[in-house]
N, C-alpha and C positions, 0 to 999 in steps of 0.2 A: 598477339594479346594471350593472356595466361591462360590454363585451363581452367573452367570453372567446376569448382570443387563440389561432390554432390552433398545432398543438404546436411547428412550425420555430420558431415567435420566443415560443411559453411555456416552451421549454425540458423540462418534465419532463413538466408533466401531460397526457397523450397523449387525444387525441381516439379514436384508432382503439385497437381492443383488442388486448390484450395477447396476444400470441403466440409462437410461436419464429422465430427470424431468424438470418439468413445472415450470414457475418461483411462483404461486402457492405454489409446494411443497420446493422450493429453499427459501423462504421465511420462511415458516413453521422452517426446520430445522436451517436456521439461528438463530431465536428464542430459538431454543431447543439450540442448541451450547450455544448462549450468557447464558442464565441461568441455564445452566449445568457447565459450567466454571467462572461464573461472573466477582469474586473477580481479578480473573489472567488479561482477556481481560480489567474489567475497568482500574486493574491498572500497563497494560502497554500503555495506552490512556491516563492516567492522566499524568503521567511524560513529555511529551512534553507541553502538556497543560498547565500543570504550569510552565512551561519553559517561554511559549509565554506570558502566565499570567502577569509574573513579570516585561519581559520586555513592555509589553501594560501599565502597572502601570507603572513606568519609568515615559514611554511619559504622562501618563494621568496627573502625579503630577507634569509633568515640562510646560506642557502647563498650569494647574490650575496658576503653578508658575509665568509664563510669563504673566497671565491677573491679577495675585492679587497684591495687594497694594506693596507687597514687591519685584515688579520688577519694579513698576513704581519708587521706592523711590532710586532703586539702581544707580549707571552711567551708561552712555550709554557703557563705556569701558566696564565693570564688566559684563552687559547682553551679549553685543558682544561674548564675552570669554565663559560664560559658555554657549550660543548656539552654538560656534563649537566645544567645548568639548562633549557637548551632541549627535552633530552631527557627530561627529569622534566616538565615542563608539559603536552607532548604526548604525554603519556603518562596523567598524573593528571586533565587539564583537557579539552585537546583532544579527544581519541578519545570520554570520556564524552558531553561536551558534542556531540561530531557524530552521535553514536548515538541520544541524547535527541531532538534536536532533527530528525531524519531520521526518527523514529519517529513522534512526535508529528503530524509535518506527514502523513504516506503516514494516521493516522489522521483526521486530519482532512479530508483531502481525501473519503475514504469518507464519511464523516460528509456533508461539504455536497453531495457527490453524490447520495446515499442520501435528504438532504432534498429537494433541487431533483429527482430523481424523481418523489419522490411530490408534487410541487408546489406547495413550500414556500419563502418565502424564507430566502435564508441570507445570513449575512454571516462576513466571514475573521474576525472577532473571534469568534462564535459559534459557529463550529465548531471552534477551537482553547478556548474556555471549556467545550464540550460533552464532550471528549476529554481534558481534564487531569484531572480527576476521578478518570481509569480510566488515567491515565498509565503508572504501572507495568506492567498489563496486558498496553498496544500496545508498550512500549520492553523486554518479556521477550519478546513475540510477535517481534519484528524482530531481538533476539539470539538465537533460534531457528531463527530463517530464514539468519541467517548463519551460526551454526554446522554447519547438516544442508548447506546449498547451498556453502557454498564453504571455513568452517574444516574442516570433516570431510575435504575429497578435497584440499586442501593439507597436512594432516598426513601422508595417506595416500601423498600424493607423496614429503616427505620421505622418509618409510621406505621406499618401493619403491624410490625411487633410490637409498636409501643399500646395501639389498639389492641392488641392480644392480651397483652399483661394486664391493660384494664379491665378486659372483661372477666379472667383469670382471676383479678385482685376481688372483685364482686359475687363473681361466684364461690369462692372463697368465704369472704363474708358472710357472704347467706349459706352460711353450713354446708356448702358441698364436698369440701373437703379434696380429699383425693381424684375427687372426680374433676375439681377443677384444674389442678396438673396436668391431668390426660389432656382435658380438651385445649390447653393451650401448647401442651406437645404436639396435637396432632395439630391445632394451627400454623406452628411455626413449620412444622414439614411440607403441610400445603402452602404456604408462601413460599420457601425456599425451591422448592419442584417448581411451583409456577414463575419464578423469577428468574429461576436456572433457563425453563422451556423458552422465556422471553429474552434474555439474553444471546442465547445461540439462535434463534429465529432471526433477530433483527440484525446479528453478525453476519449471516446467508444473506438476507437481504442488503446489504451495505457490500457487499463483498467486491463490486466489481466499480464500485466511487470513485476509489482511485484512477482505477486504468481509463474509466472517460472521464474526469477531469484532467489527467495529464494528456491522453492522445488526443479528445476532442477541445481539450481548451475551454471549460466551459468554469461558471462559478461552482463556489462549495457546494451551496445547496442543490442547484440545479444536477448538481454528482449525484449528490444524493437520490432524488426523483427519479434522476437517470436508471441507476443503479437498482431501486426499487423494482423497475420495471425489466429490464432487462435481463435480472438475475432469474425470472419467474421460469420455471422448467430446469434450471440446474442448480440447483442448490441441493438436493440430494447429492449429487458428484462433487459439489465443494465442501460438503459437511462431513463425504470420505476424505477427502485430499487433507483436510484440518485435524480429521480424527489420525491417517497415517503420520502427518506430520508430529503431534502429539508422541503419538508413540515414540518416533524415530526419536524423539528431541529424547523422551526418557530413559531411553534406551542408551544412546551414546553418553551424557549424561551419567547415569547408575555405571557405565562400565568406567568412565575416565575418572568418577570419586571412586571406585570401588580398588583400581589401578595405584591412585596416589596415597590411598589409607591402605595399603599393603607396603609401598614404599615406606612412608614415615612408619608402620609397627617392624618395617625391620635396621630402619637404622639403631645404631648403638646409642644408647643412654634416654630413650625416646620414651621408653615404657616405666620408667622408673617415679614415684609419686612425685619427686619434685617438679619433673616437664609434664606432670598430665597437662596442667593448664596450658601449657604451650603445644604441645600436642592435639589439645583440644579444636585451640584458637588455628593448627594451619590445616588442619583435615577440613574446617568449615569454610577458612579462606578456599579451599584446593577446591572444594564441593561446588562453592560460588560462582570461582574462577572459571571451573569445567563449566559449569551451564551456560555461565557468558559464552565462551568460546562454542559451544554446539549452538546455541541461538544464531550467534553469528554464520555458524555453517550450514543450517536450514533457513534462514530469515528466505535469501534466493529462491529457494525451492518455492514458497507463497509469492512471489511477485511475477516470478517467470509463468507459473501456472495459471495465475489469475489472469495475465496480460490474454494468455489462450484460451482459456475459459470466455474472455470478451470478446475476441474474435470467434470464436465458433460463437456465442450467440446472436453476435451479428450476421454471420453467416445463415445460421437457423433463420432469425425474425427477420433480416433485413436485406437480406441477397447481396453481402456485402463480396460476395466470391465472385458474383457476374460485375457490382462497380471495380473492385480490385483488376480484374481482364482487363474491363473498358479504359483504365485508366494506362495499366502498361500497353496497351496498346495505341494510348494515345488521343483514344476517342473521347467526346465529351460525356460526361457521367448526367446519365437523365434523373430527373424528378424521382423519390421512390415514390411507390404505390399510393400510399399514404400521406397525397401532395399536403401541403400546408395551403390553406387558406386563409383570406383575410379575417385577421383577427382572432385566429388561430395559429400563433407563434408556438413553435417546440423551441425548448429552450437549447438543444443540441444543437439545431437547425439552423441554418443563416438564412437569411431572407429570400431567396429564391429555392429553398426546399431544398438542398446539396446537402449530403453532411460534410461535414469540416474536418478533416483530420489534422493532425498535429504538424506534417511537414506543409499544408496547404494553410494553416492560419499563418503559420510562420512566413509563408509566400507572398498571402495577402497583408503581414503586416510590411513587408520589406515593398510592396508598389510592386508594378508591371514592369516588364524588360521589354527592350525593345531590339527585332533582328528581322532581318534585311527589308525593311523597312515598311515592318508592320510591327504592333505591338500585341504581345501575350497577353493575357490577363492571368491569374493565380490561378483558373481551372485550365490553363487551357485552350482557352476559346481565340480566335483570332479576332483581334480588333480592325480598325478600319487603320488604314496607311495612316503615316504620319511627316514624312519627311516631306519636303516643297517637289522634290523632283517625281515622285510619285502622284501626288497628287494633280500634280502639270498632265502628266500622262493620261491619269484621268480624266480630266478635263479636255483632252484631244480627242478621246475613244469615242464619245459619239459622234464628233463630226466627219470623222473618217468614214462611220458606218454609213454617215448620210451620204455622204458623197457617191459613197459604191453605190448603195440603192438608187440612186439619180441616174449613172449609167445602166 
């Protein structure tokens, strides 16, 4: 039997016991996870990034064509028809495809990290195959998050700006003049600040929705509620994670774009006025290409870190470390301290009050297995014997006991 690898090279199978982690330890383990299975995590994130890059390239070339001399020489009817077809294709195909690819990639990333955390091997194909069966659930969860975090404040922004503009117009008609403009500007600043705070707060509240949905196999809305309660006490640390990831992405994108711009500028003949338009298009294309490449590199960092935050919160709030040790020892998992009473079913708990993780959910779907004359249920509890020979021996046992007592 081979030697067990240490945690830093094995990735997920930890030799040290589970315990609450601080932010530095979570970031350190995130880097070790990413390094141990770089090709798997990077490959999962490349697929949606490539889809978005292809769609963005189509948009880029469309607007480049619209601003070129080819569009100027075309008839207005032809230009209008091409524009309508492009917008229809973007609305009917590009947007749903981007939504589905991003949602499935997020679920696949969480599935791969969860399997790696449990010490199991995972491939890109296995990760996407596992989440494909519940794809609509993850798409709906991603759509819910987008509606709550981005669409709702955008709609509120439109309504509040329209209301503020109406108030400013009434003030101007009343003769307030410059004071009306200043009032409108102040209201706009307050609205932007309030809505930005709302977006950040809701993003932190829902940061653990995908880990909960994938690991515990719960519906999308229940995952949203689960994340809202489970993220309490760790939202500040998650905010620091998002801030560090954003700064890292900006630095990498800017560095790649700067290198590309220097290379293009040093190419002979590219600084002439005849090639100025082409040079500008190349620089813009390279800049956005570098941004998408950096996104593919940094996206696994969020997925790995959020899974670690998810388990860290379960250890802190639910005693998951004790539950995990009992599972590894083959013991029956006890009901949590907050037992589910009649009529108080919690969405992330089964009927008997025990927490369901992803492997347990899959095992319960496959049913029970039989071994050594007894059946074992999905939670490891031994059930009654099932084969005929064992039943016959159990039926004869009381008779033997009675004969011994009579002697």
